[in-house]
PAMAR-193259 format. One record per residue: residue number from 1; residue in three letters; x, y, z of N, C-alpha, C, O in turn. Coordinates in steps of 0.05 Angstrom, whole numbers, plus 5000, padded with zeros to 4 digits. Each point is the difference from the previous one (the first is absolute). Layout:
<nodes>
 lumvo bavex  n_X  n_Y  n_Z ca_X ca_Y ca_Z  c_X  c_Y  c_Z  o_X  o_Y  o_Z
   NUM   Ala    X    Y    Z    X    Y    Z    X    Y    Z    X    Y    Z
...
</nodes>
This chain:
<nodes>
 lumvo bavex  n_X  n_Y  n_Z ca_X ca_Y ca_Z  c_X  c_Y  c_Z  o_X  o_Y  o_Z
     1   Unk 5366 2804 9600 5014 4975 4999 5017 4997 5025 5014 5019 5008
     2   Unk 4985 4958 5005 5016 4995 5024 5030 4996 4992 5006 4982 4984
     3   Unk 5011 5034 5027 5028 5000 4991 5015 4975 5010 5017 4990 4985
     4   Unk 4976 5000 5038 5013 4976 5009 4993 4976 4982 5017 4984 4993
     5   Unk 4958 5015 4999 4991 4979 4982 5014 5002 4973 5008 4980 4989
     6   Unk 4995 5045 5001 5013 5004 4975 5029 4990 5001 5009 4987 4981
     7   Unk 5006 5019 5040 5027 4991 5003 5001 4969 5001 5016 4987 4986
     8   Unk 4966 5002 5030 5000 4970 5003 4995 4987 4974 5014 4981 4992
     9   Unk 4965 5028 4994 4993 4986 4975 5020 5005 4978 5005 4982 4984
    10   Unk 5007 5041 5015 5020 5005 4980 5025 4983 5004 5009 4987 4982
    11   Unk 5001 5012 5043 5024 4983 5005 4993 4970 4996 5017 4985 4991
    12   Unk 4960 5007 5017 4993 4972 4997 4998 4992 4971 5010 4979 4993
    13   Unk 4978 5038 4991 4998 4993 4971 5027 5001 4987 5005 4984 4981
    14   Unk 5013 5034 5027 5026 5001 4988 5017 4976 5008 5014 4989 4984
    15   Unk 4984 5003 5041 5015 4977 5010 4991 4974 4986 5016 4983 4994
    16   Unk 4958 5016 5000 4989 4975 4989 5010 4995 4971 4999 4977 4991
    17   Unk 5010 5044 4996 5007 4996 4971 5030 4994 4996 5009 4994 4978
    18   Unk 5007 5008 5044 5029 4997 4997 5008 4972 5010 4994 4992 5023
    19   Unk 5018 4992 4960 5009 4973 5008 5027 5002 5013 5015 5019 4996
    20   Unk 4992 4960 5020 5027 5000 5012 5022 5002 4979 5020 5013 5004
    21   Unk 4976 4973 4974 5020 5001 4979 5004 5028 4988 5022 5009 4996
    22   Unk 4955 5005 5000 5002 5028 4990 5015 5018 5020 5014 5018 4993
    23   Unk 4982 4976 5033 5013 5016 5021 5029 4992 5005 5014 5012 5016
    24   Unk 4995 4967 4970 5028 4991 5004 5004 4981 5024 5022 4996 5009
    25   Unk 4956 4993 5001 5002 4981 5023 5002 4971 4989 4986 4993 4981
    26   Unk 5030 4991 5032 5002 4972 4993 4982 4984 5019 5004 5000 5024
    27   Unk 4976 4987 4964 4981 4984 5017 5015 4979 5016 5017 4986 4990
    28   Unk 4976 5012 5036 5011 4979 5017 4987 4974 4995 4975 4999 4997
    29   Unk 5040 4979 5002 4988 4973 4997 4982 4992 5023 4985 4982 4998
    30   Unk 5018 5033 5024 4984 4994 5024 4977 5020 5004 4986 4999 5021
    31   Unk 5010 5018 4960 4979 5020 5003 4972 4990 4997 4981 5013 5009
    32   Unk 5016 4964 4978 4973 4988 4997 4984 5015 4979 5009 5018 4986
    33   Unk 4965 4974 5012 4982 5013 4981 4993 5028 5009 4993 5005 5023
    34   Unk 5008 5013 4958 4993 5028 5006 4970 5003 5001 4986 4992 4982
    35   Unk 5004 5020 5040 4972 5003 5004 4989 5026 4989 4976 5004 4998
    36   Unk 5042 5014 4994 4991 5026 4989 5015 5005 4974 5022 4991 4996
    37   Unk 4965 5024 4986 5014 5007 4975 5021 5021 5005 4997 5016 5019
    38   Unk 5024 4983 4966 5020 5021 5003 5018 4996 5024 5004 4977 5009
    39   Unk 5005 5045 5002 5018 4999 5023 4986 4998 5026 4977 5009 5003
    40   Unk 5036 4980 5017 4990 5000 5027 5008 5027 5013 5019 5013 4991
    41   Unk 4968 4994 5030 5007 5024 5015 5029 4999 5010 5014 5020 4999
    42   Unk 4994 4956 5010 5027 4997 5011 5021 5005 4978 5021 5011 5005
    43   Unk 4972 4982 4970 5019 5003 4978 5002 5030 4993 5021 5010 4993
    44   Unk 4956 5004 5007 5001 5029 4994 5016 5014 5022 5016 5018 4993
    45   Unk 4980 4974 5032 5016 5012 5022 5029 4995 4996 5017 5018 5004
    46   Unk 4990 4957 4989 5028 4993 4995 5012 5017 4978 5022 5011 5003
    47   Unk 4964 4991 4975 5010 5015 4977 5002 5030 5006 5017 5014 4988
    48   Unk 4966 4995 5029 4999 5029 5007 5019 5008 5022 5005 5024 5004
    49   Unk 5005 4956 5011 5018 5006 5022 4986 5010 5025 5011 5015 5015
    50   Unk 4963 4977 4988 4985 5008 5024 4991 4975 5014 5001 4978 4988
    51   Unk 4990 5025 5036 4990 4977 5015 4973 4990 4990 4985 5016 4988
    52   Unk 5009 4959 5016 4974 4990 4992 4977 5014 5014 4981 5007 4987
    53   Unk 5021 4997 5040 4978 5015 5013 4996 5028 4988 4978 5010 4998
    54   Unk 5044 5004 4995 4998 5027 4989 4985 4999 4973 4982 5015 4996
    55   Unk 5027 4967 4986 4987 4999 4974 4971 4991 5003 4982 5011 4986
    56   Unk 5012 4970 5032 4973 4991 5004 4982 5023 5010 4978 5003 4990
    57   Unk 5033 5014 5028 4985 5023 5009 4994 5020 4977 4978 5010 4998
    58   Unk 5043 4994 4985 4996 5018 4978 4980 4989 4980 4983 5015 4991
    59   Unk 5018 4959 5004 4981 4989 4980 4972 5000 5011 4980 4999 4985
    60   Unk 5017 5002 5041 4973 5003 5012 4990 5028 5000 4978 5006 5009
    61   Unk 5038 5013 4980 4991 5027 4997 5010 5019 5020 4994 5024 4999
    62   Unk 5023 4967 5020 5011 5017 5020 5027 5011 4990 5020 4986 5002
    63   Unk 4980 5038 4987 5024 5011 4987 5015 5019 5018 5018 5015 4991
    64   Unk 4976 4985 5035 5015 5018 5018 5029 4995 5000 5009 4977 5003
    65   Unk 5007 5044 4993 5029 4997 5001 5013 4989 4975 5024 4996 4999
    66   Unk 4960 4999 4980 5012 4990 4975 5016 5022 4986 4989 5020 4991
    67   Unk 5037 4976 5007 5017 5020 4988 5002 4996 4970 4992 4979 4989
    68   Unk 5017 5041 4997 5004 4998 4971 5019 4977 4993 4996 4985 4980
    69   Unk 5025 5011 5036 5019 4978 4995 4987 4973 5002 5005 4983 4984
    70   Unk 4978 5014 5036 4985 4975 5003 4981 4995 4977 4999 4978 4989
    71   Unk 4987 5043 5004 4981 4997 4977 5014 4994 4974 4991 4985 4984
    72   Unk 5032 5028 5012 5016 4993 4976 5009 4971 5000 4999 4987 4980
    73   Unk 5009 5003 5043 5009 4972 5002 4977 4981 4994 5003 4980 4987
    74   Unk 4973 5027 5024 4977 4983 4995 4992 5001 4970 4992 4980 4988
    75   Unk 5010 5044 5000 4993 5003 4972 5019 4983 4983 4991 4988 4981
    76   Unk 5034 5011 5026 5019 4984 4985 4994 4970 5004 5001 4984 4981
    77   Unk 4992 5008 5043 4994 4972 5006 4976 4991 4984 4999 4977 4991
    78   Unk 4981 5040 5006 4976 4993 4987 5001 5006 4970 4980 4997 4986
    79   Unk 5043 5012 5004 5004 5006 4972 4980 5021 4989 4989 4997 4978
    80   Unk 5006 5023 5038 4981 5021 4992 5012 5018 4979 5024 5006 5000
    81   Unk 4959 5001 4980 5010 5020 4980 4997 5028 5011 4992 5003 5023
    82   Unk 5014 5017 4961 5000 5027 5010 4972 5009 5009 4997 5013 5021
    83   Unk 4982 4979 4964 4973 5008 5008 4992 4986 5026 4987 5013 5017
    84   Unk 5020 4962 4986 4993 4985 5024 5015 5011 5025 4989 5002 5022
    85   Unk 5037 5004 4974 5016 5011 5022 4988 5027 5009 4996 5004 5024
    86   Unk 4997 5013 4957 4988 5026 5007 4974 4996 5014 4993 5014 5019
    87   Unk 4991 4966 4973 4974 4994 5012 5004 4991 5029 4985 5009 5018
    88   Unk 5035 4974 4987 5006 4991 5027 5006 5024 5018 4990 5002 5022
    89   Unk 5028 5016 4968 5007 5023 5016 4975 5018 5005 4997 5011 5022
    90   Unk 4986 4992 4958 4976 5016 5003 4982 4988 5022 4989 5015 5016
    91   Unk 5007 4959 4983 4983 4987 5020 5011 5003 5028 4985 5007 5019
    92   Unk 5041 4989 4984 5012 5003 5027 4999 5029 5009 4994 5005 5024
    93   Unk 5011 5013 4958 4999 5029 5007 4972 5008 5010 4997 5014 5020
    94   Unk 4983 4976 4966 4972 5006 5008 4994 4988 5027 4986 5012 5016
    95   Unk 5023 4963 4988 4994 4986 5025 5014 5013 5024 4989 5000 5022
    96   Unk 5034 5013 4973 5015 5012 5022 4994 5030 5003 5013 5013 5016
    97   Unk 4968 4997 4969 4993 5028 5002 4990 5005 5029 4987 4983 5012
    98   Unk 5020 5040 4998 4994 5007 5028 4969 4998 5004 4985 5011 4985
    99   Unk 5008 4976 5037 4971 4997 5006 4988 5028 5005 5011 5016 5015
   100   Unk 4967 4988 4972 4985 5025 5004 5010 5023 4983 4989 5022 5001
   101   Unk 5033 4973 4983 5010 5022 4983 4981 5005 4977 4987 4982 4991
   102   Unk 5012 5043 5001 4982 5006 4977 5011 4987 4975 5023 5003 4993
   103   Unk 4960 4982 4994 5008 4985 4976 4997 5017 4975 4978 5011 4996
   104   Unk 5042 4990 4988 4997 5015 4975 4979 4986 4982 5001 4975 4998
   105   Unk 4982 5040 4990 4979 4989 4984 4999 5015 4974 4994 5024 4999
   106   Unk 5011 4962 4979 4999 5013 4974 4971 5006 4993 4982 4984 5005
   107   Unk 5013 5040 4984 4972 5007 4993 4987 4979 4982 5014 4987 4983
   108   Unk 4961 5008 5021 4986 4980 4984 5001 5007 4971 5002 4982 4983
   109   Unk 4998 5044 5010 5002 5008 4972 5023 5020 4998 4997 5022 5009
   110   Unk 5024 4970 4978 5023 5018 4996 4995 5016 4974 4999 4988 4978
   111   Unk 4998 5038 5024 4997 5015 4976 5025 5002 4984 5022 5000 5011
   112   Unk 4975 5000 4963 5023 5003 4982 5003 5030 4995 4981 5013 4991
   113   Unk 5042 4998 5014 5005 5029 4997 4994 5008 4971 5006 4985 4981
   114   Unk 4982 5039 5015 4995 5009 4972 5024 4999 4982 4999 4992 4977
   115   Unk 5024 5017 5034 5025 4999 4984 5007 4972 4991 5010 4996 4978
   116   Unk 4987 4985 5041 5006 4972 4993 4981 4989 4980 5007 4985 4982
   117   Unk 4967 5022 5021 4980 4990 4981 5006 5011 4972 4997 4986 4980
   118   Unk 5010 5040 5019 5007 5012 4974 5024 4987 4988 5000 4995 4975
   119   Unk 5020 4998 5041 5023 4987 4990 4993 4973 4987 5009 4994 4977
   120   Unk 4975 4991 5036 4992 4974 4989 4984 5003 4974 5004 4985 4981
   121   Unk 4979 5035 5018 4983 5004 4977 5016 5009 4975 4991 4997 4977
   122   Unk 5032 5015 5028 5017 5009 4977 5018 4979 4990 5013 5003 4979
   123   Unk 4990 4974 5035 5017 4979 4990 4987 4987 4976 4977 4992 5001
   124   Unk 5038 5006 4977 4989 4989 4976 5017 4976 4990 5024 4998 5007
   125   Unk 4964 4985 4978 5015 4977 4989 5000 4975 5017 5004 4978 4990
   126   Unk 4991 5025 5036 4999 4978 5018 4975 5004 5018 4992 5022 5005
   127   Unk 4998 4956 5005 4979 5001 5020 5012 5007 5027 5019 4987 5009
   128   Unk 4971 5033 5004 5010 5009 5026 4977 5005 5019 4980 5013 4994
   129   Unk 5023 4976 5030 4979 5004 5020 5012 5001 5028 5023 4991 5004
   130   Unk 4962 5019 5015 5009 5002 5028 4982 4982 5017 4975 5001 4998
   131   Unk 5037 4984 5019 4985 4984 5019 5012 5004 5028 5023 5009 5003
   132   Unk 4962 4983 5017 5011 4999 5027 5007 4972 5008 4997 4981 4984
   133   Unk 5012 5015 5041 5009 4974 5008 4977 4980 5004 5004 4976 5002
   134   Unk 4971 5034 4999 4977 4983 5002 4990 4991 4972 4980 4986 4998
   135   Unk 5035 5021 4981 4993 4994 4973 4976 5015 4989 4987 4991 4981
   136   Unk 5006 5032 5032 4981 5018 4988 5012 5015 4976 5023 5010 5003
   137   Unk 4964 4990 4975 5009 5015 4976 4988 5029 5003 4976 5003 4998
   138   Unk 5042 5016 5006 4991 5027 5007 5000 5020 4977 4985 5019 5000
   139   Unk 5032 4976 4980 5001 5018 4977 5014 4986 4978 5016 4982 5005
   140   Unk 4979 5026 4970 5013 4988 4978 4998 5017 4975 4981 5016 4997
   141   Unk 5038 4981 4984 4997 5014 4975 4980 4986 4982 4989 4978 5008
   142   Unk 5005 5034 4969 4979 4988 4983 5007 4972 4992 4982 4983 5000
   143   Unk 5043 5011 4994 5007 4973 4991 4997 4980 5023 4991 4977 4996
   144   Unk 5016 5030 5028 4997 4982 5023 4971 4994 5005 4992 4977 5005
   145   Unk 4991 5044 4993 4972 4995 5005 4987 4984 4978 4981 4985 5005
   146   Unk 5030 5016 4971 4991 4983 4978 5010 4971 5004 4985 4981 4996
   147   Unk 5040 5017 5011 5012 4973 5003 4987 4985 5023 4995 4976 4997
   148   Unk 5000 5038 5025 4988 4987 5023 4971 5008 5004 4990 5003 5022
   149   Unk 4996 5001 4956 4972 5009 5001 4983 4983 5018 4984 5010 5015
   150   Unk 5017 4963 4983 4983 4984 5018 5005 5005 5030 4981 4999 5016
   151   Unk 5044 5008 4991 5006 5005 5028 4990 5028 5008 4986 5003 5020
   152   Unk 5020 5017 4963 4992 5027 5006 4969 5003 4999 4989 5015 5016
   153   Unk 4998 4969 4967 4971 5003 4997 4984 4981 5018 4976 5001 5000
   154   Unk 5038 4983 5016 4986 4982 5018 4983 5016 5020 5009 5021 5009
   155   Unk 4967 4970 4998 4981 5017 5015 5011 5009 5027 4994 5022 5009
   156   Unk 5021 4961 5006 5008 5006 5027 5020 5023 4999 5017 5002 4981
   157   Unk 4982 5016 5039 5018 5023 5001 5013 5001 5028 4987 4994 5020
   158   Unk 5039 5014 4980 5016 5006 4977 5008 4976 4984 4999 4977 5011
   159   Unk 5008 5027 4964 5008 4977 4983 5024 4987 5014 5019 5013 5008
   160   Unk 4980 4960 4994 5021 4986 5015 5007 4974 4985 4982 4985 4993
   161   Unk 5044 5011 5003 5008 4977 4985 4993 4973 5013 4991 4982 4986
   162   Unk 5012 5016 5040 4993 4975 5014 4970 4996 5000 4991 4977 4996
   163   Unk 4994 5044 5009 4971 4997 5001 4990 4991 4972 4982 4983 4998
   164   Unk 5029 5029 4981 4992 4991 4973 5008 4971 4995 4983 4985 4990
   165   Unk 5041 5007 5018 5009 4973 4995 4983 4979 5013 4994 4980 4987
   166   Unk 4997 5025 5038 4985 4980 5014 4970 5002 4999 4986 4981 5004
   167   Unk 5004 5043 4990 4971 5004 5002 4987 5005 4973 4975 4997 4998
   168   Unk 5040 5012 4982 4987 5006 4974 4999 4975 4983 5021 4988 4995
   169   Unk 4956 5005 4994 4998 4975 4984 5015 5002 4974 5005 4979 4988
   170   Unk 5004 5044 5003 5015 5002 4975 5030 4997 5004 5015 4999 4981
   171   Unk 4994 5000 5044 5029 5000 5005 5014 4975 4989 5022 5002 4989
   172   Unk 4965 4975 5012 5013 4975 4990 5005 5002 4970 5020 4989 4990
   173   Unk 4962 5024 4996 5004 5003 4971 5021 5021 4994 5015 4998 4981
   174   Unk 4985 5023 5035 5019 5022 4996 5029 4991 5006 5018 5009 4986
   175   Unk 4985 4975 5034 5027 4990 5008 5002 4970 4992 4991 4983 5015
   176   Unk 5022 5011 4962 5004 4971 4994 5016 4985 5021 4996 4976 5004
   177   Unk 5021 5039 5010 5016 4987 5022 4987 5009 5027 5014 5010 5017
   178   Unk 4960 4985 4985 4986 5010 5024 5012 4990 5026 5002 5015 5019
   179   Unk 5006 4959 4982 5010 4989 5025 5025 5016 5009 5002 5006 5024
   180   Unk 5016 4999 4957 5024 5015 5007 4994 5029 5009 5012 5010 5019
   181   Unk 4969 5002 4967 4992 5028 5008 4988 5000 5028 5006 5017 5016
   182   Unk 4977 4963 4989 4987 4998 5026 5022 4996 5022 4998 5013 5021
   183   Unk 5021 4970 4974 5022 4995 5019 5015 5026 5006 5005 5007 5023
   184   Unk 5001 5008 4956 5015 5024 5002 4985 5022 5016 5011 5013 5017
   185   Unk 4963 4989 4977 4984 5020 5014 4998 4995 5030 5004 5018 5016
   186   Unk 4992 4957 4991 4998 4993 5029 5027 5003 5014 5001 5010 5022
   187   Unk 5020 4982 4964 5027 5003 5012 5006 5030 5004 5014 5007 5020
   188   Unk 4977 5010 4962 5005 5029 5003 4984 5011 5024 5010 5015 5016
   189   Unk 4965 4977 4986 4983 5009 5023 5011 4989 5026 4999 5014 5020
   190   Unk 5011 4961 4980 5011 4989 5025 5024 5015 5009 5003 5006 5024
   191   Unk 5014 5002 4958 5024 5016 5007 4992 5027 5011 5011 5010 5019
   192   Unk 4969 5002 4968 4991 5026 5010 4986 4998 5027 5003 5019 5016
   193   Unk 4984 4960 4989 4988 4996 5027 5021 4999 5022 4995 5009 5022
   194   Unk 5028 4980 4971 5022 5000 5020 5012 5028 5004 5007 5008 5022
   195   Unk 4994 5008 4956 5011 5027 5002 4981 5019 5013 5008 5018 5015
   196   Unk 4966 4978 4980 4980 5020 5009 4977 4985 5015 4978 4999 4990
   197   Unk 5028 4990 5034 4979 4984 5013 4977 5017 5010 4979 4988 5008
   198   Unk 5023 5038 4992 4978 5017 5010 4984 5014 4978 4984 5018 5005
   199   Unk 5021 4974 4970 4987 5011 4977 4971 4988 4998 4997 4978 4992
   200   Unk 4984 5038 5017 4972 4990 5001 4990 4993 4972 4986 4980 4996
   201   Unk 5020 5037 4984 4991 4994 4973 5011 4973 4990 4986 4985 4986
   202   Unk 5039 5009 5021 5012 4975 4992 4986 4977 5015 4993 4979 4988
   203   Unk 5002 5024 5038 4986 4979 5015 4972 4995 4989 4991 4977 4998
   204   Unk 4996 5045 4995 4973 4997 4988 5001 4985 4974 4982 4984 4994
   205   Unk 5038 5022 4989 5002 4987 4974 5006 4970 5005 4987 4983 4986
   206   Unk 5031 5010 5032 5006 4972 5005 4975 4986 5011 4995 4977 4992
   207   Unk 4990 5036 5025 4976 4988 5010 4979 4995 4978 4988 4979 4999
   208   Unk 5010 5041 4983 4981 4996 4978 5008 4977 4982 4984 4984 4992
   209   Unk 5042 5015 5002 5009 4978 4982 4999 4973 5014 4994 4980 4987
   210   Unk 5010 5019 5039 4998 4975 5015 4971 4989 4999 4996 4976 4999
   211   Unk 4985 5043 5002 4972 4991 5000 4990 4995 4971 4988 4979 4995
   212   Unk 5017 5040 4988 4988 4998 4973 5018 4985 4980 4990 4990 4980
   213   Unk 5036 5009 5026 5019 4987 4981 5001 4970 5003 5013 4986 4984
   214   Unk 4974 5003 5036 4998 4971 5004 5027 4987 5005 5019 5013 5009
   215   Unk 4982 4961 4986 5024 4984 5006 5024 5010 4983 5023 4997 5009
   216   Unk 4971 5013 4967 5022 5009 4983 5017 5021 5014 5025 5000 4998
   217   Unk 4963 5018 5016 5015 5020 5016 5010 4989 5026 5023 5003 5007
   218   Unk 4959 4983 5008 5008 4991 5027 5023 4981 5000 5017 5001 5017
   219   Unk 4984 4981 4963 5022 4981 4998 5027 5015 4996 5020 4994 5013
   220   Unk 4979 5026 4970 5025 5015 4995 5008 5017 5024 5023 5001 5007
   221   Unk 4957 5011 5006 5007 5016 5024 5012 4983 5022 5018 5009 5014
   222   Unk 4972 4966 4989 5010 4982 5021 5029 4991 4994 5013 4991 5019
   223   Unk 4996 5011 4957 5028 4992 4994 5021 5019 5010 5023 4993 5003
   224   Unk 4969 5032 5003 5018 5020 5010 5023 5007 4981 5022 5007 5009
   225   Unk 4974 4989 4966 5020 5008 4980 5001 5030 4997 4979 5013 5001
   226   Unk 5045 4998 4996 5003 5029 4996 5017 5004 4976 5016 4983 4992
   227   Unk 4980 5040 4995 5015 5006 4976 5003 5030 4995 4981 5015 5007
   228   Unk 5041 4993 4982 5003 5028 4991 4990 5001 4971 5008 4985 4983
   229   Unk 4975 5035 5013 4987 5003 4974 5015 5022 4984 4991 5023 4999
   230   Unk 5032 4969 4990 5018 5020 4988 5001 5000 4970 4998 5021 4987
   231   Unk 5005 4956 5001 5002 4998 4971 4993 4972 4991 4999 4982 5016
   232   Unk 4996 5015 4958 4994 4974 4990 4985 5002 4974 4999 5021 4987
   233   Unk 4990 4957 5004 4984 4999 4976 4972 4990 5006 4996 4985 5019
   234   Unk 4985 5025 4966 4972 4992 5005 4986 4997 4973 5003 5015 4982
   235   Unk 4980 4964 5017 4983 4995 4977 4972 5008 5006 4989 4995 5022
   236   Unk 4997 5018 4958 4972 5005 5003 4986 4992 4974 5012 4998 4979
   237   Unk 4962 4998 5023 4983 4996 4977 4981 5023 5000 4979 5000 5013
   238   Unk 5027 5021 4972 4984 5025 5000 4974 4995 4985 5000 4988 4979
   239   Unk 4978 5022 5031 4974 4996 4987 4998 5012 4972 4983 4992 4984
   240   Unk 5035 5028 5010 4999 5013 4974 5021 4990 4981 4994 4996 4976
   241   Unk 5030 5000 5033 5023 4994 4982 5011 4972 5004 5019 4992 4986
   242   Unk 4971 4993 5033 5009 4973 5003 5025 4997 5017 5005 5016 5019
   243   Unk 5012 4964 4975 5023 4994 5017 5022 5020 4997 5006 5011 4979
   244   Unk 5006 4995 5044 5022 5020 5001 5017 4994 5025 4990 4995 5021
   245   Unk 5037 5005 4974 5019 4996 5022 5016 5025 5003 5011 5011 4981
   246   Unk 4992 4999 5043 5016 5023 5006 5018 4996 5024 4995 4982 5016
   247   Unk 5025 5035 4987 5016 4999 5024 4993 5025 5016 4993 5021 4989
   248   Unk 5011 4977 5038 4994 5023 5017 5023 5006 5018 5014 4982 5009
   249   Unk 4990 5043 4997 5020 5009 5019 4986 5018 5021 4984 5017 4993
   250   Unk 5022 4978 5032 4987 5014 5022 5020 5018 5014 5022 4991 5007
   251   Unk 4971 5034 4997 5017 5019 5014 4986 5012 5023 4977 5010 4998
   252   Unk 5035 4989 5026 4989 5013 5023 5002 5030 4997 5021 5010 4991
   253   Unk 4959 5005 5016 5000 5029 4999 5007 5010 5028 4984 5001 5018
   254   Unk 5041 5007 4984 5011 5007 5027 4986 5024 5012 4999 5002 5025
   255   Unk 4990 5016 4959 4987 5023 5010 4971 4994 5008 4986 5017 5012
   256   Unk 5004 4960 4981 4972 4992 5005 5000 4973 5013 4998 4979 4986
   257   Unk 5004 5020 5041 5003 4975 5014 4978 4980 4993 4976 5006 5001
   258   Unk 5033 4970 4991 4981 4979 4993 4991 4998 4972 4987 4981 4992
   259   Unk 5019 5039 4991 4991 5000 4973 5022 4990 4981 5024 5004 5005
   260   Unk 4968 4982 4974 5019 4990 4980 4991 5008 4972 4976 5002 4994
   261   Unk 5044 5003 4989 4995 5005 4972 5008 4975 4985 5022 4989 5003
   262   Unk 4959 5001 4980 5005 4976 4984 4999 5007 4971 4982 5013 4990
   263   Unk 5039 4979 4996 5003 5004 4971 4998 4973 4986 5015 4982 5008
   264   Unk 4969 5016 4972 4996 4974 4986 5010 5004 4971 4990 5018 4986
   265   Unk 5029 4966 5005 5012 5003 4974 4999 4974 4984 4997 4979 5012
   266   Unk 5007 5024 4962 5002 4977 4982 5024 5004 4982 5008 5023 4996
   267   Unk 5005 4956 4993 5023 5004 4982 4992 5014 4975 4980 4993 4987
   268   Unk 5035 5028 5005 4993 5014 4975 5000 4981 4976 5017 4982 4998
   269   Unk 4964 5022 4984 4998 4984 4976 4988 4973 5004 4997 4985 4980
   270   Unk 4996 5008 5044 4989 4973 5005 4970 4999 4994 4987 5021 4996
   271   Unk 5002 4955 5003 4971 4997 4997 4986 5014 5023 4978 5012 4996
   272   Unk 5033 4986 5028 4987 5013 5023 5000 5030 4997 4981 5013 5008
   273   Unk 5041 4998 4980 5001 5029 4995 4978 5008 4980 4987 5021 5003
   274   Unk 5009 4962 4976 4979 5006 4981 4972 5000 5013 4983 5017 4995
   275   Unk 5013 4963 5023 4975 4998 5014 4995 5024 5018 4978 5011 5001
   276   Unk 5044 4997 5013 4997 5023 5018 4995 5026 4984 4985 5017 5008
   277   Unk 5028 4985 4969 4996 5024 4983 4971 5000 4990 4987 5022 4999
   278   Unk 5002 4955 4995 4972 4999 4992 4982 5009 5022 4981 5015 4996
   279   Unk 5025 4975 5028 4984 5009 5023 5002 5030 5005 4980 5013 5006
   280   Unk 5044 4997 4992 5005 5029 5004 4985 5016 4979 4988 5021 5007
   281   Unk 5011 4970 4968 4986 5014 4979 4970 5001 5006 4987 5021 4995
   282   Unk 5002 4957 5014 4971 5000 5006 4993 5018 5023 4978 5010 5002
   283   Unk 5042 4995 5016 4994 5016 5024 5013 5027 5000 5001 5014 5020
   284   Unk 5009 4995 4956 5015 5025 4999 4983 5024 5008 5010 5018 5012
   285   Unk 4965 4981 4982 4982 5022 5006 4985 4997 5026 4984 5017 5008
   286   Unk 5021 4961 5007 4986 4995 5025 5010 5019 5021 5024 5003 5003
   287   Unk 4959 5010 5013 5009 5018 5022 5013 4984 5022 4991 4978 5006
   288   Unk 5029 5033 5007 5013 4987 5022 4988 5011 5026 5003 5024 5006
   289   Unk 4984 4959 5009 4988 5009 5025 5010 4982 5022 5008 4977 4995
   290   Unk 4992 5033 5029 5010 4984 5023 4979 4980 5008 4976 5005 4997
   291   Unk 5033 4972 5012 4981 4980 5010 4983 5011 5023 5011 5014 5017
   292   Unk 4964 4980 4983 4983 5009 5022 5010 4989 5026 5007 4977 5002
   293   Unk 4993 5040 5018 5008 4991 5027 5029 5004 5005 5009 4992 5021
   294   Unk 5007 5019 4961 5029 5004 5004 5005 5025 5015 5024 5006 5006
</nodes>
């Protein structure tokens, strides 16, 4: 991915969504009809305390000399949230990397340490699994593999949440809120692309989804939305037990760069708990094996 283009398109799309009123600017009676949605470049420069030529150069992808203070000011002017601010810094950092320097590249397949795999498999009562930043599902306990059976059992390897969402014909039935899940997956991949621009496995995945995922993926990718995938609620329609809603919490594994542990829980005594217990009972004797390709 071209880093200058990424900076340009990210800043352009963020600027387009902020109105002068949202930014605290009072429209001038002499300003005439606005020809662009959102803020003008001059307004972002004014709000950021930089010159118009400087901001224009930055928005065109030339990030030379952009300091943290300047980026913070631009982030405030564009009303960026934490994920968007971090993404802007990642893009600029990648663009300003020394020419010819060796680029760190995360292995295409990150192995899950045996001790970590054993830890996940011993977790009981909740669905627990490990994924990487590319949304590959690398290991899971018996309940997680039962809960997300359509994802784990999808033919493509390694099992990947985004690939399942966009390419598996059963995904729309599995996710009643498919649109929101698709938005979240793409926003997560977009954020990771900013953090790891040299990750070939990630680039290959994005290329595959761009070709095979059709407009549903390409439209979302073009929006340049980014998101931290930390916690929330998700609904599924499981092929065996039907509708179920759970909450998830994501924890970064500091000893394993790029890996996350996700725990999925339901309120005790709820209908969802009964449904999960039913699923657990049906799969109590199922062997726990690692996804192929992990």
